[in-house]
N, C-alpha and C positions, 0 to 999 in steps of 0.2 A: 599461543593461539593467534591465527590470522585468517583472513578470508579464504585463503587457499585450502585450509582444512575443511571449511564449509563446502567449498566448491567441488573438491574431490568427492566428498560424501554425497553431495547433491547429484553429480554426474553419474555416480554409481547407482543411485536409487531411481533415477529418472533418465531414461535413454531417449526421450522425445526430442532432445536437442539435435539428433541426427537428421530430423526432418527439416531443419533450418539450414542445412549445408548449402553453400553458394547462394543464399537468399539475401535480400535487402530488407531491413526493418527500419521504419521511421518510428521514433519513440519520443514522446513528450515527457517532461518531468524527470529528466535524467539527473538533475541535481538534488532531487528530493530523496527522502529516506528509501522508498521502495524502488524508484527509478535508478538511483545510484547503485544500489546493490545489484539490481538486474543488469545494469550496464557493465559493472565489474565482472559479473558472471559471464556475460557474452564475450568480453575481452579474454577471460580465462579460457573459454571454449575455443576461441580462435587460436590461442597460443598452444594449448595442450592437446586439442582434438583436431586441429587443422580444419576447422569448420568453414573457413573462408566466408564468414558471415559479415555483411556490410551493415554498418550502423549509421544512420542519419539522426543525430540527436537534436531535436527541436527545442531550443532554449530561449529564455528571455534575457538572461544575464551572461554575456560571453565571459566576462572577467571571472565570475564564479565557476563557470564550466571549465575554463582554462586552468583554474587553480586545482580543480578536482581531477581533470583528465588530460590536461595539456601535455604532460610528459609521455602520453601513450597515443597521441594522435598519429595516424598513418593512413594509408590508402583505404583501409577498411572502416575508418571512423572519421566522421566530419560533423561540424556544427551547422545548424540552420537557425538563425536568429528570427524569432517571431513572438508577438504578444498573444497570438491565437485569436485576437479580436478581428483581425483582417483576414481575407482569403490567403491561402498558402500557395506560393509560387514555387513549383518544383518541376524541373524538366526531366528528371531521371525516373526510371522505372522503379517501383517498390513492390514488394511481395506481401509485407505485413505492416500494420500500424498498431502500436500499443499506446493508448492514450492514458498516461499515468500522471499528468499534470493536474494538481489540485491543492488548494489551501485547506488541509484537513485539520489544522490546529484550531481548537475552539477559541483561542485568544483573538483570532481575526474575525470571528462571526459578528462581534459587536462593533469593532473599529473599522473593518474593511469588507463589509458584506458584498459590495459590488465585485470586488476583486476575488472573493470566494466563489460567487456564482458564475462569473464570466467564463472561466475555462471549462466548466461543466456544460454550459449551454452553447455559447458562441464558439468556443474552441471545438466542442464535439461536432457542431454543425459544419465548420470549415474543414475539419479532418474527414468527415464523412463525404463531403463534396469531393475532396481529393481522392478518397478511396473509390468512389464511384468512377471518377475520371480515369484512375490508374488500373481499374479492374483487379484489385488486389486479391490475394488468397484468403486473408482473414483480417478482421478489425476487432481488436480487444479493448474494451472500455473498462477502466478501473472504477467500479462503482463502490458503494458503501453499504454497510449494514443499516445506516441511518435512513435508507429509503423505506424501511418498514415503519418508521414513526412510532406512535404510541399504540401498543397492543392492549386491548381491553381485558383480556384474560390470560392466565398463564397457559402457555402452549409452546410446543416445539415449533420454531420458525422454519417454515419451508419456503421455497421460492414462490408459492402461491399465497402466502400469508399477506393479509392486507391490514395496514395500520393507519392511524390518523396523524396527519401533519397540519398544524395551524400555519397557513401561509403568512400570517401577520406576526408570528413569533420570529424575532430577529435571528434566532438559531436556525430557522428554516431556510436561510440563504444557502446553506450547505445541502441539507436533506432534499429540499424541493428541487434544487438545481441538479442534484444527482439523479433524481427521478426523471427530470426532463431529458437529461442526457441519455438515460436508458430508453425513454420513449422515442427519441430521435434514432437511436440504434435500431429499434424495432421497426420504425417507419421506413428507414432506408433498406432494411432487409426485405420488407414486404413490397415496397414500391419499386425499388431499383435492384433488388437481388444482391445487395452488398452483404457478404457473409460477416455478420456482426455477432459478438458475444459479450456479455457483461459479467464481470467477476465482482460479486458483492463481498467486499473485504471487511471482515470483522477486525477486532483489535489485533494489530500486528506490530511487532517490535523487532529490533535487531541492531547490529553493530553500526549501521549508518545513521542511527538516530541522532539528531542534533539536540542533545539534552539542554544546551544553553538557552535555546529559544522555544522549545516545545513544552507547553504547559499541561499536556495530558498527564493523567495521574501516574502512569507507569514510567513516564519520562522523569517526573519529579522524584520518584523512588530511585531511579538510576542515578540522577544527579546527587541525591543525598549520599549514596554509597560511594560514588567517585570522589566527592568532596569531603568524605570521612565525617559526615554528619549523621545524626539519628534520622530515621525515617519518620516524616511528619504526615499524618493522614488528616485531611481537611473535610472529611465526611464521616458518616457512620461506618463506612466500609462494608456495608451489607450487600450492596449491588453486586451481582454476579456477571461475569463476562467470560467469553472463550478467547484465551490469549494464544496467539500463534507466532512462532518464531519465523523470521523472514525467509529462511531457506525453504520452508514448507510452502510459503506463499509463492515463491518463485517456481517451485515444482508445479503448483496449481496453475500458475500463469502459462507455463509451457504446455500443460495438458489441454487447457481450454483453447489456447492459440492454435494448436495442431489438431485437436479432436472435438472442440466445442461445436454445437449445432447452431446454425444461423438463427438469429432472433431470440436466443435463449439467454437466461441469466443463471448463474451458479453461485451458491453460497460458498464462501471460502473462510473457514475458521477451523481452529483445532478444538473440536467439540470434546476431545478427550482431556482438555485442560480448561474445563468450565469451572471457575472458582470465583470466590468473592474478592473484592478489592483488599479486604483485610487479609485473606488467605494468600493473595499475591504478595503482599508485603512480607508475610511470614516465610514464603518460599524463597524470596530474594535474600532474606536474612539467613536462611539455612544454607544458601549457596556460598556464603562467606562466613562460616562459623568463627574463624579466627579474628574477625574484626569487632566482635562484641557489639553488634548493632542492635539498637532497641527501637521499638515502635511507640510513637507518641501521637495522641489525638489532639487536634486543634480545630478551631472554627475558621472557615475561609473569610478573608477580609472582604468587606462590602464594596471596596474600591477596585477589586480585581476585575480584569477584563475577561477572565475565564467564564464561559457560559456552560454550566454543568448540564449534562443530559439527565433529565429527571423523568423521561418518558418510559424507559425500560429498566427493570430492576433484576428480575430473576429468570429472564427468558433464555432458554438454550436454543441452539441452532442445529438444524439437520444439514449434514453435508452428503447425504445419500446420493444426490444427483451428481455431484462432483466425483464422489468415490466410484460411481458407476462408469466413469471414464478411465478409471485406473489409478486415481490419486489417493494417497493417504498420508497423514502427518506423521512425523518421526521424532520430533524434539520436544521434550518436556519443558514446563515452565522454569523449573529450577536450572536445568541445563542451558536453556535458551538465554536466561538472564545472566548466567555465569559467563557464557560466551560473549554476550553483548558488552558487559561491563569490563571484562578482561581485555577485549579488543580496544575499546575506547581508551582505557588507561594506558595500554601499551603504545598506542599511536599518539596520544597526547604527550607522552614522555619523549617521543622521538621528534616532535615538531619543533 
């Protein structure tokens, strides 16, 4: 199993990539889980589909980016170093901007809340200013399911659902800043006619997951399997989430980038894989029956930096608006985590 398998399948299921031929994309967050996979897919399309797509990867850490992509840099791929806190200086024409830079790991919400909020607010502002100046074709903002906050009753979450977020809860450095990023996108669409869309991404996972540093629950499960340990659950496991494999997220990204309506937001989740955390652990165990993995329950340590989301428990999500653009998920939870873990293990063995 390698990413080429994913990419061949993805290109067969979603032909929207042809609309990017001979275009230039500025993308942030290329070294993160979502951005890295998307970057690798664009590189694949250039090689296999002769897309002649030009990528400008806006990064903070050149050393990290060179480690990931240095061996494939060419005339179609370049780095632009920026912290997103300052205005972005770029002389070249660009057609699309994908803003995927964000600290989404809850371990940072308590220790680095300013660093969490800045890319979503200041970074989005500076990128929108650039989009206005360059008169781009489309601006895609990677938002989050956490913009919904606390929902007071059990209901299907649609793009018009309104929840409560306490601005003085330290966890809100992420959710409130994501909300502000969306508000800025809407404001620029209304005042300056910048074609912006927001992709509200629910729980997404995949082979580019950095399980060494990511403390989200599904990452902890992946780490346990890779390190040949039993799966430890540090909650009741009753909370339900819609888990989406990353290739389905990339498909949604291309659909919204090329067909999304200006000033609109779209839920992105695999609502066909709406399961509890406990059921997720069981599905991962089923994906590797030969390993004899067991599930154990423990209490989370009081000293942990992880800030658990206790505002949503059983809420499912509607993806009808995104599906109306022609998108649909294809990968099950069991298959998605089998691919994720197999890829990480194979690449770790060759490093």
